[in-house]
C-alpha positions in Angstrom: 11.7 7.7 -32.5 10.4 10.0 -29.8 7.4 8.6 -27.9 5.1 9.7 -25.2 7.2 7.8 -22.7 10.4 9.6 -23.9 8.8 13.0 -23.6 7.4 12.1 -20.2 10.8 10.8 -18.9 12.6 14.0 -20.1 10.3 16.3 -18.3 9.7 14.1 -15.3 13.4 13.8 -14.7 13.5 17.6 -14.3 10.9 17.4 -11.6 13.5 15.9 -9.3 15.0 19.4 -9.0 11.9 21.6 -9.0 11.9 24.0 -6.1 9.5 21.9 -4.0 11.7 18.9 -4.4 14.9 20.8 -3.8 15.8 21.0 -0.1 18.2 23.9 -0.8 15.6 26.0 -2.5 14.7 29.1 -0.6 11.1 28.9 -1.8 8.7 26.5 -3.5 7.7 29.2 -6.0 8.8 29.3 -9.6 12.4 30.5 -10.2 11.2 32.6 -13.2 7.9 34.1 -12.2 8.3 33.9 -8.5 4.5 33.7 -8.0 3.3 30.2 -8.8 4.4 27.0 -7.0 7.0 25.4 -9.3 5.7 22.1 -10.8 5.8 20.0 -13.9 2.4 21.3 -14.8 3.6 24.9 -14.4 6.6 24.1 -16.8 4.1 23.4 -19.5 2.4 26.8 -19.3 5.1 29.1 -18.1 4.5 32.5 -19.7 8.3 33.1 -19.8 8.6 30.0 -22.0 5.9 31.3 -24.4 8.5 31.8 -27.3 9.5 28.1 -27.1 5.9 27.0 -27.0 4.9 29.3 -29.9 7.8 27.7 -31.9 6.4 24.2 -31.1 2.9 25.3 -32.4 4.5 26.2 -35.8 5.3 22.6 -36.3 3.1 20.4 -34.1 -0.3 21.6 -35.2 -1.4 22.9 -31.8 -3.5 26.0 -31.5 -2.7 27.4 -28.1 0.8 28.3 -26.7 -0.1 27.0 -23.3 -1.2 23.5 -24.3 0.4 21.5 -21.5 -0.2 18.1 -23.1 1.6 19.1 -26.3 4.3 21.1 -24.5 5.2 18.4 -21.9 4.3 15.1 -23.5 4.3 15.7 -27.3 0.7 14.5 -27.6 -2.3 16.1 -29.2 -5.8 16.2 -27.8 -6.5 12.7 -29.1 -3.3 11.3 -27.3 -1.5 10.9 -30.7 2.2 11.4 -30.4 3.7 14.2 -32.6 5.8 13.2 -35.6 9.5 12.4 -35.0 10.9 15.4 -36.7 8.7 17.7 -34.6 9.6 15.7 -31.5 13.2 16.5 -32.3 12.5 20.2 -32.1 10.6 19.7 -28.8 13.3 17.5 -27.3 16.2 19.9 -28.1 14.4 23.0 -26.9 13.4 21.2 -23.7 16.9 20.0 -23.1 18.3 23.5 -23.5 15.6 24.9 -21.2 16.5 22.3 -18.6 20.2 23.1 -18.9 19.5 26.8 -18.5 17.2 26.2 -15.5 19.9 24.2 -13.9 22.4 26.9 -14.5 20.0 29.4 -12.9 19.7 27.1 -9.8 23.3 26.2 -9.4 25.2 29.2 -10.6 22.7 32.0 -10.5 23.0 32.5 -14.3 20.1 34.6 -15.5 17.5 32.7 -17.5 17.0 34.4 -20.9 14.6 32.7 -23.3 16.2 34.3 -26.3 19.5 32.7 -25.4 17.7 29.3 -24.9 16.1 29.6 -28.3 19.4 30.5 -30.0 21.2 27.6 -28.4 18.4 25.2 -29.4 18.3 26.5 -33.0 22.1 25.9 -33.3 21.7 22.4 -31.9 18.9 21.6 -34.3 21.0 22.9 -37.2 23.9 20.7 -36.1 21.6 17.7 -35.8 20.2 18.2 -39.3 23.7 18.8 -40.8 24.9 15.6 -39.2 21.9 13.7 -40.5 22.5 15.1 -44.0 26.2 14.0 -43.8 25.2 10.5 -42.7 22.6 10.3 -45.4 25.2 11.2 -48.0 27.5 8.4 -46.6 24.7 5.9 -46.9 24.2 6.9 -50.5 27.9 6.6 -51.3 28.1 3.2 -49.7 25.1 2.1 -51.7 26.6 3.4 -54.9 29.8 1.5 -54.1 27.7 -1.7 -53.7 25.8 -0.8 -56.9 22.5 -0.8 -55.0 19.9 1.8 -54.6 20.3 3.8 -51.4 17.9 3.1 -48.5 17.6 5.2 -45.4 14.3 4.4 -43.7 15.6 5.6 -40.3 16.0 9.1 -41.8 12.6 9.0 -43.5 11.1 8.5 -40.1 13.5 10.9 -38.3 12.6 13.9 -40.5 8.9 13.1 -40.7 7.0 16.3 -39.7 9.8 18.8 -40.6 10.8 17.6 -44.0 11.2 14.7 -46.4 13.8 12.6 -48.1 13.9 13.0 -51.9 15.8 11.0 -54.5 18.1 13.1 -56.7 20.1 11.2 -59.3 21.5 8.2 -57.3 21.5 10.1 -54.0 19.0 10.9 -51.3 18.6 14.4 -50.0 16.8 15.9 -47.0 14.4 18.6 -48.0 13.1 20.6 -45.0 9.7 22.2 -44.9 9.8 25.9 -45.8 8.6 26.8 -42.3 11.5 25.0 -40.8 14.0 26.6 -43.2 12.5 30.1 -42.5 12.8 29.6 -38.8 16.4 28.3 -39.0 17.5 31.0 -41.4 15.7 33.9 -39.6 17.7 33.3 -36.5 21.1 32.6 -38.1 24.1 34.8 -37.3 
């Protein structure tokens, strides 16, 4: 499960290489906008990351794309942590953002949010496909033991982006229509 601590550690880790912390950076300003001092707080409301934050809002219940608490920590205004399935989306998108920011710093590779979002979408698809495969294996093993299949870890894992439904003697993941629409609308 993703928690506040996990979200915080993911983003905080990136702060070790923000421009003000990077002795090799030519400026303390943001690499993307070049105007504002680069900081963790700035990460949570970067206008160039607006497509990522708008994606988060489709699934996490937030109302504003620049909600720093939701964007950085996966918490709502009442300090409740977002559901694990939604956290999966947050985590993967942030990991890809961090990779691309690092490539910009080290290799001068241009940062393109469209590319970031496509890499993240592909990674989410792979994670879901792997989970579906593992869920099928759990069901087949249970069938061989002549027991009902149980997969509480996947019930928690998908919470917020889908559900696990029984079908015959198998369990299947059923993604929310909004998740399916997003994944399919960006497919090749």
